[in-house]
HTML snippet that shows the backbone in 3Dmol.js (N, CA, C, O; Angstrom):
<script src="https://3Dmol.org/build/3Dmol-min.js"></script>
<div id="view" style="width:600px;height:400px;position:relative"></div>
<script>
const pdb = `
ATOM      1  N   MET A   1      31.474-191.152 112.343  1.00  0.00           N
ATOM      2  CA  MET A   1      32.622-190.998 113.269  1.00  0.00           C
ATOM      3  C   MET A   1      32.706-189.518 113.387  1.00  0.00           C
ATOM      4  O   MET A   1      32.441-188.794 112.428  1.00  0.00           O
ATOM      5  N   VAL A   2      33.076-189.045 114.571  1.00  0.00           N
ATOM      6  CA  VAL A   2      33.603-187.445 114.658  1.00  0.00           C
ATOM      7  C   VAL A   2      34.703-187.434 115.611  1.00  0.00           C
ATOM      8  O   VAL A   2      34.685-188.106 116.642  1.00  0.00           O
ATOM      9  N   ARG A   3      35.726-186.621 115.243  1.00  0.00           N
ATOM     10  CA  ARG A   3      36.866-186.432 116.224  1.00  0.00           C
ATOM     11  C   ARG A   3      36.872-184.922 116.413  1.00  0.00           C
ATOM     12  O   ARG A   3      36.898-184.199 115.417  1.00  0.00           O
ATOM     13  N   THR A   4      36.848-184.376 117.719  1.00  0.00           N
ATOM     14  CA  THR A   4      36.840-183.092 117.803  1.00  0.00           C
ATOM     15  C   THR A   4      38.199-182.419 118.468  1.00  0.00           C
ATOM     16  O   THR A   4      38.998-183.073 119.138  1.00  0.00           O
ATOM     17  N   GLY A   5      38.311-181.246 118.227  1.00  0.00           N
ATOM     18  CA  GLY A   5      39.467-180.356 118.699  1.00  0.00           C
ATOM     19  C   GLY A   5      39.018-179.975 120.250  1.00  0.00           C
ATOM     20  O   GLY A   5      37.890-180.029 120.739  1.00  0.00           O
ATOM     21  N   ALA A   6      40.326-179.554 120.892  1.00  0.00           N
ATOM     22  CA  ALA A   6      40.038-179.020 122.252  1.00  0.00           C
ATOM     23  C   ALA A   6      39.121-177.800 122.273  1.00  0.00           C
ATOM     24  O   ALA A   6      39.089-176.908 121.426  1.00  0.00           O
ATOM     25  N   GLU A   7      38.366-177.906 123.397  1.00  0.00           N
ATOM     26  CA  GLU A   7      37.273-176.939 123.870  1.00  0.00           C
ATOM     27  C   GLU A   7      36.392-176.900 122.729  1.00  0.00           C
ATOM     28  O   GLU A   7      35.981-175.762 122.501  1.00  0.00           O
ATOM     29  N   THR A   8      35.975-177.791 121.942  1.00  0.00           N
ATOM     30  CA  THR A   8      34.988-177.786 120.854  1.00  0.00           C
ATOM     31  C   THR A   8      33.590-177.995 121.554  1.00  0.00           C
ATOM     32  O   THR A   8      33.561-178.882 122.407  1.00  0.00           O
ATOM     33  N   THR A   9      32.442-177.305 121.309  1.00  0.00           N
ATOM     34  CA  THR A   9      31.340-177.353 121.588  1.00  0.00           C
ATOM     35  C   THR A   9      30.434-177.762 120.624  1.00  0.00           C
ATOM     36  O   THR A   9      30.327-177.073 119.609  1.00  0.00           O
ATOM     37  N   PHE A  10      29.577-179.035 120.796  1.00  0.00           N
ATOM     38  CA  PHE A  10      28.918-179.692 119.651  1.00  0.00           C
ATOM     39  C   PHE A  10      27.799-180.416 120.434  1.00  0.00           C
ATOM     40  O   PHE A  10      27.757-180.483 121.662  1.00  0.00           O
ATOM     41  N   ARG A  11      26.903-180.947 119.588  1.00  0.00           N
ATOM     42  CA  ARG A  11      25.836-181.732 120.171  1.00  0.00           C
ATOM     43  C   ARG A  11      25.153-182.670 119.003  1.00  0.00           C
ATOM     44  O   ARG A  11      25.001-182.221 117.867  1.00  0.00           O
ATOM     45  N   PHE A  12      24.795-183.858 119.322  1.00  0.00           N
ATOM     46  CA  PHE A  12      23.983-184.593 118.464  1.00  0.00           C
ATOM     47  C   PHE A  12      22.340-184.662 119.097  1.00  0.00           C
ATOM     48  O   PHE A  12      22.004-185.227 120.138  1.00  0.00           O
ATOM     49  N   PRO A  13      21.491-183.948 118.184  1.00  0.00           N
ATOM     50  CA  PRO A  13      20.092-184.169 118.812  1.00  0.00           C
ATOM     51  C   PRO A  13      19.584-185.482 118.425  1.00  0.00           C
ATOM     52  O   PRO A  13      19.607-186.005 117.310  1.00  0.00           O
ATOM     53  N   GLN A  14      19.028-186.021 119.757  1.00  0.00           N
ATOM     54  CA  GLN A  14      18.733-187.350 119.904  1.00  0.00           C
ATOM     55  C   GLN A  14      17.743-187.679 118.816  1.00  0.00           C
ATOM     56  O   GLN A  14      16.925-186.832 118.458  1.00  0.00           O
ATOM     57  N   GLY A  15      17.798-189.138 118.162  1.00  0.00           N
ATOM     58  CA  GLY A  15      17.199-189.529 117.216  1.00  0.00           C
ATOM     59  C   GLY A  15      17.254-188.936 115.837  1.00  0.00           C
ATOM     60  O   GLY A  15      16.397-189.170 114.984  1.00  0.00           O
ATOM     61  N   LYS A  16      18.366-188.107 115.638  1.00  0.00           N
ATOM     62  CA  LYS A  16      18.410-187.594 114.198  1.00  0.00           C
ATOM     63  C   LYS A  16      19.754-187.632 113.849  1.00  0.00           C
ATOM     64  O   LYS A  16      20.551-187.787 114.775  1.00  0.00           O
ATOM     65  N   ARG A  17      20.277-187.499 112.464  1.00  0.00           N
ATOM     66  CA  ARG A  17      21.602-187.761 112.054  1.00  0.00           C
ATOM     67  C   ARG A  17      21.997-186.555 111.849  1.00  0.00           C
ATOM     68  O   ARG A  17      22.310-186.336 110.679  1.00  0.00           O
ATOM     69  N   ASN A  18      22.118-185.504 112.722  1.00  0.00           N
ATOM     70  CA  ASN A  18      22.326-184.111 112.598  1.00  0.00           C
ATOM     71  C   ASN A  18      23.584-183.960 113.769  1.00  0.00           C
ATOM     72  O   ASN A  18      23.715-184.569 114.831  1.00  0.00           O
ATOM     73  N   PHE A  19      24.336-183.046 113.228  1.00  0.00           N
ATOM     74  CA  PHE A  19      25.574-182.551 114.098  1.00  0.00           C
ATOM     75  C   PHE A  19      25.461-180.982 114.440  1.00  0.00           C
ATOM     76  O   PHE A  19      25.298-180.295 113.432  1.00  0.00           O
ATOM     77  N   GLU A  20      25.505-180.395 115.451  1.00  0.00           N
ATOM     78  CA  GLU A  20      25.571-179.062 115.613  1.00  0.00           C
ATOM     79  C   GLU A  20      26.784-178.685 116.250  1.00  0.00           C
ATOM     80  O   GLU A  20      27.002-179.116 117.382  1.00  0.00           O
ATOM     81  N   LEU A  21      27.766-177.795 115.575  1.00  0.00           N
ATOM     82  CA  LEU A  21      29.121-177.286 116.239  1.00  0.00           C
ATOM     83  C   LEU A  21      28.830-175.942 116.349  1.00  0.00           C
ATOM     84  O   LEU A  21      28.495-175.358 115.318  1.00  0.00           O
ATOM     85  N   THR A  22      28.902-175.205 117.606  1.00  0.00           N
ATOM     86  CA  THR A  22      28.867-173.936 117.891  1.00  0.00           C
ATOM     87  C   THR A  22      30.315-173.300 118.083  1.00  0.00           C
ATOM     88  O   THR A  22      30.465-172.081 118.000  1.00  0.00           O
ATOM     89  N   SER A  23      31.327-174.127 118.331  1.00  0.00           N
ATOM     90  CA  SER A  23      32.586-173.404 118.543  1.00  0.00           C
ATOM     91  C   SER A  23      33.662-174.565 118.466  1.00  0.00           C
ATOM     92  O   SER A  23      33.472-175.590 119.119  1.00  0.00           O
ATOM     93  N   GLY A  24      34.692-174.429 117.746  1.00  0.00           N
ATOM     94  CA  GLY A  24      35.755-175.115 117.791  1.00  0.00           C
ATOM     95  C   GLY A  24      36.037-176.021 116.318  1.00  0.00           C
ATOM     96  O   GLY A  24      35.681-175.539 115.243  1.00  0.00           O
ATOM     97  N   ALA A  25      36.604-177.162 116.383  1.00  0.00           N
ATOM     98  CA  ALA A  25      36.714-177.885 115.191  1.00  0.00           C
ATOM     99  C   ALA A  25      36.536-179.470 115.141  1.00  0.00           C
ATOM    100  O   ALA A  25      36.915-180.219 116.041  1.00  0.00           O
ATOM    101  N   ALA A  26      35.949-179.850 114.046  1.00  0.00           N
ATOM    102  CA  ALA A  26      35.807-181.417 114.059  1.00  0.00           C
ATOM    103  C   ALA A  26      36.138-182.066 112.758  1.00  0.00           C
ATOM    104  O   ALA A  26      36.010-181.341 111.772  1.00  0.00           O
ATOM    105  N   LEU A  27      36.518-183.226 112.573  1.00  0.00           N
ATOM    106  CA  LEU A  27      36.503-184.072 111.505  1.00  0.00           C
ATOM    107  C   LEU A  27      35.503-185.015 111.638  1.00  0.00           C
ATOM    108  O   LEU A  27      35.307-185.727 112.623  1.00  0.00           O
ATOM    109  N   VAL A  28      34.779-184.986 110.441  1.00  0.00           N
ATOM    110  CA  VAL A  28      33.479-186.009 110.259  1.00  0.00           C
ATOM    111  C   VAL A  28      33.500-186.894 109.360  1.00  0.00           C
ATOM    112  O   VAL A  28      33.789-186.420 108.261  1.00  0.00           O
ATOM    113  N   MET A  29      33.271-188.236 109.367  1.00  0.00           N
ATOM    114  CA  MET A  29      33.492-189.166 108.481  1.00  0.00           C
ATOM    115  C   MET A  29      31.827-189.551 108.427  1.00  0.00           C
ATOM    116  O   MET A  29      31.297-190.026 109.431  1.00  0.00           O
ATOM    117  N   ILE A  30      31.100-189.328 107.269  1.00  0.00           N
ATOM    118  CA  ILE A  30      29.786-189.820 107.066  1.00  0.00           C
ATOM    119  C   ILE A  30      29.669-190.920 106.127  1.00  0.00           C
ATOM    120  O   ILE A  30      29.908-190.593 104.964  1.00  0.00           O
ATOM    121  N   ARG A  31      29.293-192.422 106.365  1.00  0.00           N
ATOM    122  CA  ARG A  31      29.131-193.257 105.560  1.00  0.00           C
ATOM    123  C   ARG A  31      28.068-193.283 104.749  1.00  0.00           C
ATOM    124  O   ARG A  31      26.955-193.346 105.270  1.00  0.00           O
ATOM    125  N   PRO A  32      28.201-193.239 103.236  1.00  0.00           N
ATOM    126  CA  PRO A  32      26.987-193.334 102.281  1.00  0.00           C
ATOM    127  C   PRO A  32      25.928-194.156 102.370  1.00  0.00           C
ATOM    128  O   PRO A  32      24.802-193.877 101.957  1.00  0.00           O
ATOM    129  N   GLU A  33      26.329-195.435 103.035  1.00  0.00           N
ATOM    130  CA  GLU A  33      25.128-196.408 103.206  1.00  0.00           C
ATOM    131  C   GLU A  33      24.236-195.875 104.262  1.00  0.00           C
ATOM    132  O   GLU A  33      23.145-196.434 104.372  1.00  0.00           O
ATOM    133  N   GLN A  34      24.488-194.965 104.996  1.00  0.00           N
ATOM    134  CA  GLN A  34      23.872-194.706 106.329  1.00  0.00           C
ATOM    135  C   GLN A  34      22.756-193.534 106.033  1.00  0.00           C
ATOM    136  O   GLN A  34      22.009-193.162 106.938  1.00  0.00           O
ATOM    137  N   GLY A  35      22.698-193.037 104.856  1.00  0.00           N
ATOM    138  CA  GLY A  35      21.725-192.229 104.783  1.00  0.00           C
ATOM    139  C   GLY A  35      22.237-190.602 104.787  1.00  0.00           C
ATOM    140  O   GLY A  35      23.427-190.311 104.905  1.00  0.00           O
ATOM    141  N   GLN A  36      21.296-189.721 104.659  1.00  0.00           N
ATOM    142  CA  GLN A  36      21.685-188.154 104.720  1.00  0.00           C
ATOM    143  C   GLN A  36      22.146-187.749 106.197  1.00  0.00           C
ATOM    144  O   GLN A  36      21.544-188.299 107.119  1.00  0.00           O
ATOM    145  N   SER A  37      23.159-186.840 106.505  1.00  0.00           N
ATOM    146  CA  SER A  37      23.283-186.238 107.560  1.00  0.00           C
ATOM    147  C   SER A  37      23.562-184.735 107.476  1.00  0.00           C
ATOM    148  O   SER A  37      24.196-184.316 106.507  1.00  0.00           O
ATOM    149  N   THR A  38      23.149-183.931 108.387  1.00  0.00           N
ATOM    150  CA  THR A  38      23.373-182.613 108.275  1.00  0.00           C
ATOM    151  C   THR A  38      24.208-182.014 109.281  1.00  0.00           C
ATOM    152  O   THR A  38      24.011-182.384 110.438  1.00  0.00           O
ATOM    153  N   ILE A  39      25.129-181.138 109.055  1.00  0.00           N
ATOM    154  CA  ILE A  39      25.984-180.508 110.081  1.00  0.00           C
ATOM    155  C   ILE A  39      25.759-178.887 110.064  1.00  0.00           C
ATOM    156  O   ILE A  39      25.934-178.238 109.033  1.00  0.00           O
ATOM    157  N   ASN A  40      25.436-178.412 111.053  1.00  0.00           N
ATOM    158  CA  ASN A  40      25.243-176.904 111.266  1.00  0.00           C
ATOM    159  C   ASN A  40      26.224-176.294 112.116  1.00  0.00           C
ATOM    160  O   ASN A  40      26.709-176.868 113.090  1.00  0.00           O
ATOM    161  N   THR A  41      26.535-175.057 111.727  1.00  0.00           N
ATOM    162  CA  THR A  41      27.253-174.154 112.559  1.00  0.00           C
ATOM    163  C   THR A  41      26.378-172.921 112.485  1.00  0.00           C
ATOM    164  O   THR A  41      25.383-172.867 111.762  1.00  0.00           O
ATOM    165  N   PRO A  42      26.802-171.907 113.283  1.00  0.00           N
ATOM    166  CA  PRO A  42      26.143-170.642 113.233  1.00  0.00           C
ATOM    167  C   PRO A  42      25.921-170.018 112.083  1.00  0.00           C
ATOM    168  O   PRO A  42      24.967-169.272 111.865  1.00  0.00           O
ATOM    169  N   GLN A  43      26.883-170.334 111.238  1.00  0.00           N
ATOM    170  CA  GLN A  43      27.279-169.546 109.774  1.00  0.00           C
ATOM    171  C   GLN A  43      27.023-170.494 108.581  1.00  0.00           C
ATOM    172  O   GLN A  43      26.953-170.042 107.438  1.00  0.00           O
ATOM    173  N   ALA A  44      26.882-171.838 108.856  1.00  0.00           N
ATOM    174  CA  ALA A  44      26.866-172.640 107.688  1.00  0.00           C
ATOM    175  C   ALA A  44      26.071-173.985 107.764  1.00  0.00           C
ATOM    176  O   ALA A  44      25.760-174.427 108.870  1.00  0.00           O
ATOM    177  N   LYS A  45      25.769-174.581 106.733  1.00  0.00           N
ATOM    178  CA  LYS A  45      24.918-175.953 106.914  1.00  0.00           C
ATOM    179  C   LYS A  45      25.483-176.768 105.689  1.00  0.00           C
ATOM    180  O   LYS A  45      25.581-176.307 104.552  1.00  0.00           O
ATOM    181  N   VAL A  46      25.846-178.061 106.080  1.00  0.00           N
ATOM    182  CA  VAL A  46      26.242-179.040 105.170  1.00  0.00           C
ATOM    183  C   VAL A  46      25.161-180.117 105.213  1.00  0.00           C
ATOM    184  O   VAL A  46      24.666-180.415 106.300  1.00  0.00           O
ATOM    185  N   VAL A  47      24.768-180.720 104.079  1.00  0.00           N
ATOM    186  CA  VAL A  47      23.903-181.638 104.060  1.00  0.00           C
ATOM    187  C   VAL A  47      24.628-182.841 102.981  1.00  0.00           C
ATOM    188  O   VAL A  47      24.861-182.623 101.792  1.00  0.00           O
ATOM    189  N   SER A  48      24.877-183.974 103.608  1.00  0.00           N
ATOM    190  CA  SER A  48      25.863-185.025 102.855  1.00  0.00           C
ATOM    191  C   SER A  48      25.174-186.501 102.973  1.00  0.00           C
ATOM    192  O   SER A  48      24.444-186.825 103.909  1.00  0.00           O
ATOM    193  N   LYS A  49      25.504-187.303 101.930  1.00  0.00           N
ATOM    194  CA  LYS A  49      25.017-188.530 101.841  1.00  0.00           C
ATOM    195  C   LYS A  49      26.193-189.552 102.150  1.00  0.00           C
ATOM    196  O   LYS A  49      26.075-190.767 102.312  1.00  0.00           O
ATOM    197  N   GLY A  50      27.500-188.696 102.203  1.00  0.00           N
ATOM    198  CA  GLY A  50      28.659-189.610 102.476  1.00  0.00           C
ATOM    199  C   GLY A  50      29.849-188.998 102.016  1.00  0.00           C
ATOM    200  O   GLY A  50      29.947-188.799 100.805  1.00  0.00           O
ATOM    201  N   THR A  51      30.795-188.657 102.791  1.00  0.00           N
ATOM    202  CA  THR A  51      31.972-187.951 102.826  1.00  0.00           C
ATOM    203  C   THR A  51      32.909-187.773 104.001  1.00  0.00           C
ATOM    204  O   THR A  51      32.563-188.176 105.112  1.00  0.00           O
ATOM    205  N   ALA A  52      33.924-187.265 103.833  1.00  0.00           N
ATOM    206  CA  ALA A  52      34.918-186.785 105.059  1.00  0.00           C
ATOM    207  C   ALA A  52      35.180-185.434 104.838  1.00  0.00           C
ATOM    208  O   ALA A  52      35.603-184.994 103.769  1.00  0.00           O
ATOM    209  N   LEU A  53      34.880-184.608 106.068  1.00  0.00           N
ATOM    210  CA  LEU A  53      34.888-183.517 105.917  1.00  0.00           C
ATOM    211  C   LEU A  53      35.498-182.664 107.266  1.00  0.00           C
ATOM    212  O   LEU A  53      35.458-183.270 108.338  1.00  0.00           O
ATOM    213  N   PHE A  54      36.024-181.375 107.255  1.00  0.00           N
ATOM    214  CA  PHE A  54      36.650-180.709 108.206  1.00  0.00           C
ATOM    215  C   PHE A  54      35.724-179.440 108.444  1.00  0.00           C
ATOM    216  O   PHE A  54      35.576-178.513 107.648  1.00  0.00           O
ATOM    217  N   VAL A  55      35.159-179.567 109.625  1.00  0.00           N
ATOM    218  CA  VAL A  55      34.272-178.340 110.222  1.00  0.00           C
ATOM    219  C   VAL A  55      34.994-177.602 111.277  1.00  0.00           C
ATOM    220  O   VAL A  55      35.643-178.171 112.155  1.00  0.00           O
ATOM    221  N   GLN A  56      34.867-176.317 111.172  1.00  0.00           N
ATOM    222  CA  GLN A  56      35.566-175.342 111.980  1.00  0.00           C
ATOM    223  C   GLN A  56      34.516-174.115 112.257  1.00  0.00           C
ATOM    224  O   GLN A  56      33.919-173.683 111.271  1.00  0.00           O
ATOM    225  N   HIS A  57      34.241-173.501 113.590  1.00  0.00           N
ATOM    226  CA  HIS A  57      33.757-172.351 113.804  1.00  0.00           C
ATOM    227  C   HIS A  57      34.296-171.617 114.829  1.00  0.00           C
ATOM    228  O   HIS A  57      34.387-172.036 115.983  1.00  0.00           O
ATOM    229  N   ASP A  58      34.680-170.471 114.429  1.00  0.00           N
ATOM    230  CA  ASP A  58      35.325-169.289 115.413  1.00  0.00           C
ATOM    231  C   ASP A  58      34.212-168.526 115.964  1.00  0.00           C
ATOM    232  O   ASP A  58      33.696-167.663 115.254  1.00  0.00           O
ATOM    233  N   SER A  59      33.721-168.769 117.306  1.00  0.00           N
ATOM    234  CA  SER A  59      32.592-167.882 117.880  1.00  0.00           C
ATOM    235  C   SER A  59      32.893-166.537 117.941  1.00  0.00           C
ATOM    236  O   SER A  59      32.070-165.636 117.780  1.00  0.00           O
ATOM    237  N   GLN A  60      34.318-166.367 118.220  1.00  0.00           N
ATOM    238  CA  GLN A  60      34.748-164.968 118.409  1.00  0.00           C
ATOM    239  C   GLN A  60      34.502-163.875 117.203  1.00  0.00           C
ATOM    240  O   GLN A  60      34.378-162.663 117.380  1.00  0.00           O
ATOM    241  N   VAL A  61      34.466-164.426 116.187  1.00  0.00           N
ATOM    242  CA  VAL A  61      34.340-163.656 114.815  1.00  0.00           C
ATOM    243  C   VAL A  61      33.184-163.987 114.196  1.00  0.00           C
ATOM    244  O   VAL A  61      32.753-163.261 113.300  1.00  0.00           O
ATOM    245  N   ASN A  62      32.492-165.175 114.601  1.00  0.00           N
ATOM    246  CA  ASN A  62      31.495-165.649 114.141  1.00  0.00           C
ATOM    247  C   ASN A  62      31.422-166.043 112.332  1.00  0.00           C
ATOM    248  O   ASN A  62      30.719-165.564 111.443  1.00  0.00           O
ATOM    249  N   ALA A  63      32.464-167.100 112.310  1.00  0.00           N
ATOM    250  CA  ALA A  63      32.935-167.403 111.029  1.00  0.00           C
ATOM    251  C   ALA A  63      32.945-169.058 111.023  1.00  0.00           C
ATOM    252  O   ALA A  63      33.131-169.672 112.074  1.00  0.00           O
ATOM    253  N   SER A  64      32.779-169.586 110.043  1.00  0.00           N
ATOM    254  CA  SER A  64      32.841-170.951 109.779  1.00  0.00           C
ATOM    255  C   SER A  64      33.696-171.343 108.655  1.00  0.00           C
ATOM    256  O   SER A  64      33.807-170.584 107.692  1.00  0.00           O
ATOM    257  N   LEU A  65      34.284-172.420 108.698  1.00  0.00           N
ATOM    258  CA  LEU A  65      35.008-173.048 107.556  1.00  0.00           C
ATOM    259  C   LEU A  65      34.660-174.306 107.335  1.00  0.00           C
ATOM    260  O   LEU A  65      34.441-174.983 108.340  1.00  0.00           O
ATOM    261  N   ILE A  66      34.534-174.874 106.155  1.00  0.00           N
ATOM    262  CA  ILE A  66      34.042-176.156 105.771  1.00  0.00           C
ATOM    263  C   ILE A  66      35.125-176.666 104.800  1.00  0.00           C
ATOM    264  O   ILE A  66      35.464-175.906 103.892  1.00  0.00           O
ATOM    265  N   GLY A  67      35.777-178.040 104.916  1.00  0.00           N
ATOM    266  CA  GLY A  67      36.644-178.386 103.947  1.00  0.00           C
ATOM    267  C   GLY A  67      36.331-179.905 103.694  1.00  0.00           C
ATOM    268  O   GLY A  67      36.514-180.732 104.588  1.00  0.00           O
ATOM    269  N   VAL A  68      35.849-180.253 102.440  1.00  0.00           N
ATOM    270  CA  VAL A  68      35.510-181.636 102.014  1.00  0.00           C
ATOM    271  C   VAL A  68      36.854-182.149 101.682  1.00  0.00           C
ATOM    272  O   VAL A  68      37.667-181.460 101.067  1.00  0.00           O
ATOM    273  N   LEU A  69      37.144-183.599 102.167  1.00  0.00           N
ATOM    274  CA  LEU A  69      38.474-184.405 101.944  1.00  0.00           C
ATOM    275  C   LEU A  69      38.167-185.386 101.124  1.00  0.00           C
ATOM    276  O   LEU A  69      39.142-185.864 100.543  1.00  0.00           O
ATOM    277  N   THR A  70      36.866-185.976 100.813  1.00  0.00           N
ATOM    278  CA  THR A  70      36.735-186.827  99.852  1.00  0.00           C
ATOM    279  C   THR A  70      35.327-186.828  99.229  1.00  0.00           C
ATOM    280  O   THR A  70      35.062-187.592  98.302  1.00  0.00           O
TER     281      THR A  70
END
`;
const viewer = $3Dmol.createViewer("view");
viewer.addModel(pdb, "pdb");
viewer.setStyle({}, {cartoon: {color: "spectrum"}});
viewer.zoomTo();
viewer.render();
</script>
């Protein structure tokens, strides 16, 4: 499950459990029983088998922020 903020740019490549965030913010819930997922921003990469996290990328300063919630 993914919830995005206003003006967020993201994509899910077909057939993969990957998420690419190039600008904006997203709240992501990854269920542990569904296998490994990868979240990429231009400055960060997160690999998880189950967690809730906040991902943000500011393309103006090319900086990413990741916060693990569970």
